[in-house]
N, C-alpha and C positions, 0 to 999 in steps of 0.2 A: 660327548654328542651330538653334535642335530642334527635332526629327520631328515638333510637331505645327504648329509652324507651313513646314514644308516641303510637308508635305500639303497645306495651307490656300494657297498661291502657288503649287501645282500644279494645284488644283481652282479658281482666280480663272481660270488660264493659259485648261482648259480652255473654263469659264465665255467671258473676251474671245472669242475663237474661235471658240465655235457664234453672241453677239454680231458679230461683223463679218459669221461667212454667211445670217446670217437674220436681220440692219437691213440692211445693205451702208455700215458705219458705218466712217467713217473709223480709217484704224494711228492714226495721233498719239495719237484723242479716246480710243482702244480700252487704248491703252495709257497713257494718264494715266489716263485707270479703274484701271485696273490697277491702278494703284500708287499711289494713292488708297487704294484696296481692302484694300493690302498696309501700307501707314504704318498706319490705321484697325486691323488685325491685326496689326501688330504692339507698337501701343500702348497698345492690349487686352491686348497677354499678359506685359506688361513692365505695367502695372498687379498684375494676377492677382499674377507675378510678389515682385512691389514692398504685396503683401497677402499674400503665405502668408510671407513675411518678416521681416513684421513684429508675424506672426502666430506665426508660432515662433517670434520675437524672445520674445516674453508670456512665452509660453509658460518658453521657457529660464524669464527675468525672476524669473518665476512661483514654476519650482520650487526655482531657486536662494533668494529670496527665503522661500517652505516651508521645503526643508535650515538655511536658517540658523534660523529661526526653531525648528526639531525642536531645532537642537543646544543649541540658546541656551536653549530650556526645560531639555533632557535635563545637559548638566547646571552648570542651576539646581537641578532636584531633585537630582541626583546631590551638589551641594552638603551641598542640605539633610540626604540619610540621612546622611555623613561628617558635620556637626554634633552629628545624634542622636545619635551613637556616643558613650557612656556614656566610654569609653577613650580617652585618648590615640593621634591616628593624623596618623601622616605621609603620603605618598605622590611618592614619585618617579620622575624620569624615567631614560630610556634614560638620557643629559648625564649624572643623576646631580643636576638640577638637583627641590627640595624645590617641590613646582607643588603640592598641597594638606595644609595642614593643621586640624583639626580644635580647641574653642578649645580643649578639654584640656589639648590637644600649649602651647596657647600660653603658657598657665601658666607650659608652661619654658624659656619666651625671659625672655631678661634687657634685651628693648623690647622695645616694639612697632609699631617706625617699620616700610612694609611695604617692605621691599628688597628686593632677590634672593639668594632662598638657594637654597645647595648642598653638596653633601659634605662640602666643606672649609672653607670661606667658613660659618655661620651659630651666634645666639648662645644654642642652644641648649646643653644641662644640657653638667658637659664628659661624663655617661653617655651621656646620647644623646648626645652629637657620638659619642663608638668607634661607637656602636651604630647612625649613619648610614652609615655610615667601615662598617664589616664590612656592612652588609644591601649595600652598595652594593659597594665588593670581591665579597667573595663569591660571590652571584650566586646562592645557595641560597637552600635553608630552616631552614631553624635558630631557635634563641632560645637565651634567655642572663639567666639574673637580675644587673639593676642597684640599686645602693641611692641614695636620692636624698630629702635631709634626711628621712631614721627611717625609711624610709619603702620596702618591699619593694618594688619593679616584676618583673615579669616581661613578656621583653621580646616578640616575632615577629615573626620577617622572616620572611615569602612573596616570593618573585620573583612575577613582572611577565612571560609573554612572550607574543607573540603571533606568528601563522606559523615558532613553533619559535625565538624569540630573542628573547632577555634585550632587554623596556622599558622597564624597574624594578621598580621596590618599592618594598609595602606596607608600612611596622611597626606595631605594636599591642603601647597598652605595656594590662599589667596588673595593679590595685592584691592585691599578693597579703599582704598585713600583715593582716588579720585573718583568710584563710587558712594562713600557718607560727606562727600565736598561736594559735588550734585546736587546727594541731597539737602543739606544747610542754603547753601544754596537755594534750591526752589522750595523751604519750610521759610528762607529772608525778601527771599522773591513773594513770596503770596500772604508774609506781614506785610511787606512794603507794599503792598501794592493792593489789603483790603483799609493800612492806612490813606492814602491817599485820594479811596474813593469814597471812601466813611467823609470823608472832610467838607466834599460837595455834597454828595448826599444829606448828609445833615445840615447841611446850607440852608438845601432846597426842603426840605423838611422844615423849619424855624420855623421859613418866609411861609407856603404855604396854607401851613396852618394858620399861622395869621391877618390871612387875605378871608380863608373862606368860615372867619369868626360872626357870625351876624353884626357883634355891636361896631364891627369892622366899617370908617364907613373918612379918608382920610385919601384921596386919589394924587398926591402928590406921591404922601409913600408908598400908597400904590403902583405905582409911576415905579421908583425905584429901586422894589423886595423885585414886578416886573425882572430888570433891567439884568441887579444883582440873577435872579435862578436864569436869566438864556442863561450868563456869563455862567457860571457854576456847572449850566450844561455844557455848553462849548466844552468848559476842562474837564469834563466826563466822558465824553465827544471822541475831544483830542488821545485821555487815556489810552480806552479802549483801541482805537484807529490804531497809537502806540503799541500798546501790544499783541493787537494782530501782528502786527507789520516784525515784529521779534521775535512773533513765533515761529512765522512762515525764515524766520530770521537765525531760528537758533535749528533744524533739525543736520545736518545735517553734509548731507548735500544741497543748498538751496539752490533750484532757480535764478541760471540772472537768466537773460534775455542777452543776451553783447550782439553788439554790433560797429561802425570801425566808425567813430565822429570825431565832429569839430570842437572840441573843449574848451578852446580861446567862446566859439560860440554857446557850449551849453551855456555857460563861468555866462556870459554877460546878459544869454532869455536867464536866470539867477535871482538873477544883479536889479532885474529891471524895476517885477511888484516889489521891491526894496523900497525903488527907494524911498518913497514921500515916508517910511516911518526912520530909514534915517537922513534926511531932511528935516522933517518933526523934531529931533533928541539935538545936533543942530552938532552934528556927526560926517563928514567926508570919507569920505570910499573911493581907492587907488586901484585900480586895476591894469599887473602890470603883467598880461600874460605873456611871455617868454618862449623861443624855446619850439618843440615840434608841435601845433598843434592837434594832432589825432594821435583818437586813443580806444586802444580796443575795451571799452565791456558797459556793462550798463546805463545806455543811458538815462530814465528816470528811478536807479536808484541809489547812482549818482550823482543827480540833481538834485539831487533826499540827501546828500553828503554835504552840499556846495548850500543847504538854506540851510537844512538845522546850522555847522557855525556858523553863519555868517547870523543870523537869528540870534542864537550866544553869541556875537560878538556884541549887538548892538543891545544887549539883552543891559551887556552887564560892564557899555563901555559908556557913562558920558559923557563925553569932549574926546577929541583925540578925533583919526585917521583908523580904518580898515580898515587894508588890507589882503584882494585873494594874487594870489603869487601864483605862476608855476614854472617853472623850467625841466630841462628835463637833460641828462646824461648818455652813454651810449645806450644804457641798457635799460632805465630806469627811468620814472611821470614823476615830480615833485610837484609835489599841487601844494600852496599856503594859506591860510587865512593866519591873520595877526591883526589884532587889535589896540590897544589905548585906555583900557581899561582900569576894572579894582583888584584883575588877577588873584592870587593864589597864590597860599603859604605850601615848601615843595612839598610833604606827608600828605595831602593831599592827591597831589600826584598820579600817585597812585590808584584815588580808587575816582576817577572820577566819570573813569566810564565802567562805573557799575551800576542801575537802574536804578532808578530813583533819587541814587545818591545826590544833593547837592549843597555846593558851596557855601553859600548862603542862604543861607534856609530860606528868614522876612523875604530877601531882598527877591528867590523866587519865584514863592509865592504871588504877593506883588505879582510878579510883574509873567505870572502865567505859567503857560506849559505844560507838562507831563510829569517833567524830570526820567524821560527818555529817551533824549533827543540822541546826547554819548554812542548811547549804548547802541541807538540804533548804528548812527556815527561809523564808529567798533567793526560790527557785523556786517552794517556790506563789504566794509574794508575788506575783513579776516575770509570773509568769502570769493573776494578779488581773489585771491592772493598776498595781498597789499599789509603794509606795517602804518600802523598810526602813534607818533609821537605827540607829546604835551609839554614846552618848554611854560613858565611862569614865571614874572616875579610882584608879587604885593605892593600895587600904586599902581605898577609901570606896565604891568599886561603882559598879554595867553598870546601861546602859536601854537598851530594844531601842522606837524608837519603830514603827508597823506607820501608812503609812495609806494608806485604801485609799475610788476616790467609791462615792460609800454611793449610787445608781445601781441 
């Protein structure tokens, strides 16, 4: 019996004794009243207690439902976040079970069956299976490079801890193919640039060493050496200039100063300074400028594109006609430079726009140039959102076709 009931009972006892003395009631009647009153108090107390218990139960049930709803919501949010991550991702628990993996990781499974997966029993690619084992067994942060279907991935393994105890592991795979390809291209570019710079530097160094000798006294040879040094300096200057131009065009958003220009007029202006060289080699120039003349582009850079293509055509032609052609469709603007020169094999067409790549090494070096002209042409056209294609046949000629959007 609780304290409140005892207090009530004691109060009833005092009241009963008072009633007996005041009204001279029979003892049995006082006892009966006392029992009825006490029963009423007891019943009221039980009802109140039951109500309190019911209220507590309702509150507890509400809290459980809220907690369950919050937990479900958080789980749903977590799955949404994991699914949105653009990299393959897996999460292992402390027992080695794979509890979460996203759509990107699903692509590495050999089936889509909904079965329980763990670090020992799963149907992921063998390379990923090894990563999962290492992540769970070693329980430490680590990185590992793997290759799947000719694609390079960097696997990041991060242990998950709770109160200082290992409670699982997160595995993230990042596609490194583009980065590694860029790294290889950079190394190759540096090697090629070093080779291209080394040749004129060696020539200049060798001739200058002869010229500064005390016993050298040959005016005719001196003049010839100085002319060659001047030629190599110009070649160095051309390489450095083109390297700087390529570096500007290699950024993600190259700066273009676009204006609406008369492209036919621009083409004629580019051709004029080249006429002495064209005439010297006994070639002919045909301007076939048709279609709409107006084009929205960077005039300076498009002049460079035309100049590089025309110079290239002159360089590799010993006879015949060089044609500069333009025509338009409803949406596109086409520019073609065609020659009847030596041409090149189909195998080389995929590499023609590579930096320092030369189809005919000996002839290209004899003709001069940096070896970067076509690489610059492609970079400029790419910056304009256009496309450049080449078609060539050995000993027949070459056609470069540029397609730009008219807008």
